[in-house]
C-alpha positions as CSV (number, residue, x, y, z in Angstrom):
1,M,0.0,0.0,0.0
2,K,1.3,3.5,-0.9
3,K,2.3,5.6,2.1
4,D,-0.2,8.4,2.8
5,R,0.3,10.6,5.9
6,F,-2.9,12.5,5.2
7,V,-5.1,9.3,5.3
8,A,-3.2,8.0,8.4
9,G,-3.7,11.2,10.3
10,G,-7.4,11.4,9.3
11,I,-8.0,7.8,10.5
12,A,-6.1,8.4,13.7
13,G,-8.0,11.6,14.4
14,F,-11.3,9.9,13.8
15,V,-10.5,6.9,16.0
16,A,-9.4,9.3,18.8
17,S,-12.6,11.4,18.3
18,V,-14.8,8.3,18.8
19,T,-12.9,7.4,21.9
20,C,-13.3,10.9,23.3
21,D,-16.9,11.0,22.5
22,L,-17.6,7.7,24.3
23,V,-15.7,9.0,27.4
24,G,-17.3,12.4,27.3
25,I,-20.8,10.9,26.9
26,T,-20.0,8.6,29.8
27,Y,-18.9,11.5,31.9
28,K,-22.2,13.3,31.1
29,A,-24.3,10.2,31.9
30,L,-22.5,9.8,35.3
31,G,-23.2,13.4,36.0
32,W,-19.5,14.4,36.2
33,T,-20.0,17.1,33.7
34,D,-22.7,18.8,31.7
35,R,-20.7,19.1,28.4
36,A,-18.2,17.2,26.3
37,F,-16.0,17.9,23.3
38,N,-18.8,17.0,20.9
39,D,-20.7,19.9,22.4
40,Y,-17.8,22.3,21.9
41,A,-17.4,21.2,18.3
42,T,-21.0,22.3,17.5
43,I,-20.5,25.5,19.4
44,V,-17.4,26.4,17.5
45,L,-19.0,25.4,14.1
46,T,-22.6,26.6,14.5
47,N,-22.8,28.5,17.9
48,Q,-25.5,26.0,19.0
49,I,-25.6,22.9,21.2
50,Y,-27.1,20.2,19.2
51,S,-26.6,17.3,21.6
52,K,-29.4,18.6,23.8
53,Q,-31.9,18.2,20.9
54,G,-32.3,14.5,21.0
55,F,-30.6,11.6,19.1
56,L,-30.2,13.4,15.8
57,G,-28.6,16.4,17.5
58,L,-26.2,14.1,19.3
59,V,-25.3,12.4,16.0
60,L,-24.6,15.8,14.3
61,S,-22.5,16.8,17.3
62,I,-20.5,13.6,17.0
63,I,-20.0,14.1,13.2
64,S,-18.9,17.7,13.8
65,H,-16.4,16.6,16.5
66,G,-15.2,13.8,14.2
67,A,-14.5,16.1,11.3
68,V,-12.6,18.5,13.6
69,C,-10.6,15.7,15.1
70,M,-9.8,14.2,11.7
71,M,-8.3,17.5,10.6
72,L,-6.3,17.8,13.9
73,G,-5.1,14.2,13.4
74,V,-3.8,15.1,9.9
75,V,-2.0,18.2,11.4
76,F,-0.4,16.0,14.0
77,A,0.7,13.4,11.4
78,Y,2.4,16.1,9.4
79,L,4.0,17.7,12.5
80,L,5.8,14.4,13.0
81,L,7.6,15.0,9.7
82,F,9.4,17.9,11.3
83,T,10.3,16.1,14.5
84,S,10.2,12.3,14.5
85,S,8.1,9.5,15.9
86,N,10.3,9.2,19.0
87,Y,8.4,9.9,22.2
88,L,5.2,9.7,20.2
89,Y,2.9,9.3,23.2
90,L,4.5,12.3,24.9
91,K,4.2,14.4,21.8
92,G,0.5,13.3,21.5
93,L,-0.1,14.4,25.1
94,G,1.6,17.8,24.5
95,Y,-0.3,18.3,21.2
96,S,-3.6,17.6,22.9
97,L,-2.8,19.8,25.8
98,A,-2.0,22.6,23.4
99,I,-5.3,22.0,21.6
100,W,-7.2,22.1,24.9
101,L,-5.5,25.4,25.9
102,L,-6.1,27.0,22.6
103,L,-9.7,25.9,22.3
104,N,-10.5,27.2,25.8
105,T,-8.5,30.5,25.3
106,F,-10.2,31.3,22.0
107,G,-13.7,30.2,23.2
108,T,-13.3,32.5,26.2
109,L,-12.0,35.4,24.2
110,L,-14.8,35.1,21.7
111,K,-17.3,34.6,24.5
112,L,-18.8,31.5,23.0
113,P,-21.4,29.6,25.0
114,L,-20.1,26.8,27.2
115,F,-16.7,28.6,27.6
116,I,-17.8,31.4,29.9
117,N,-17.5,30.7,33.6
118,M,-16.5,27.1,33.1
119,P,-16.9,25.0,36.3
120,L,-13.9,23.2,37.6
121,N,-15.4,19.7,37.0
122,V,-15.9,20.7,33.3
123,A,-12.4,21.9,33.0
124,Y,-11.1,18.6,34.4
125,S,-13.4,16.4,32.3
126,T,-12.4,18.2,29.0
127,L,-8.7,18.1,30.0
128,S,-8.9,14.4,30.6
129,T,-10.7,13.7,27.3
130,A,-8.2,16.0,25.5
131,L,-5.4,13.9,26.9
132,I,-7.2,10.7,25.9
133,Y,-7.4,12.2,22.4
134,G,-3.6,12.7,22.3
135,L,-2.9,9.2,23.5
136,M,-5.4,7.7,21.1
137,V,-4.2,9.6,18.0
138,S,-0.6,8.6,18.9
139,F,-1.5,5.0,19.5
140,T,-3.6,4.8,16.3
141,L,-0.8,6.3,14.2
142,K,1.7,3.8,15.6
143,F,-0.7,1.0,14.9
144,I,-1.3,2.2,11.4
145,D,2.4,2.5,10.8
146,K,3.1,-1.0,12.0
147,R,0.2,-2.6,10.1
148,M,-0.4,-0.6,7.0
149,H,2.7,1.5,6.7
150,L,0.8,4.7,5.9
151,L,3.4,7.0,7.5
């Protein structure tokens, strides 16, 4: 199979997105938070929270989050060209921490809903799911490289 960093990054971002959505929805179901990254994706894209509008709204929020995470996975895969795949998991954690910081900073500066007066439990839940994203995108890229040689 021909090497394709773009496809590998997109797949890795999508897998990480699904993992984050499952964790975030679980956090919400357990009452640990009232929002997850799929909610943030629809706020950033449409300035609305679709997950509160039933099953179809939840599906749209997951699709939105998946699309954003696929693009971020592609960016991460290409960033590895400029460094290396050494310390891949540490780089994934750093990348996801930077995404979490930038998302919260710009959301607050732009006064987007869900970003203003964020409770501590929400900050921790989004931080943990962001770090899970970083680990999963790294793990998936490593898996893809070993199995399919797309990097």
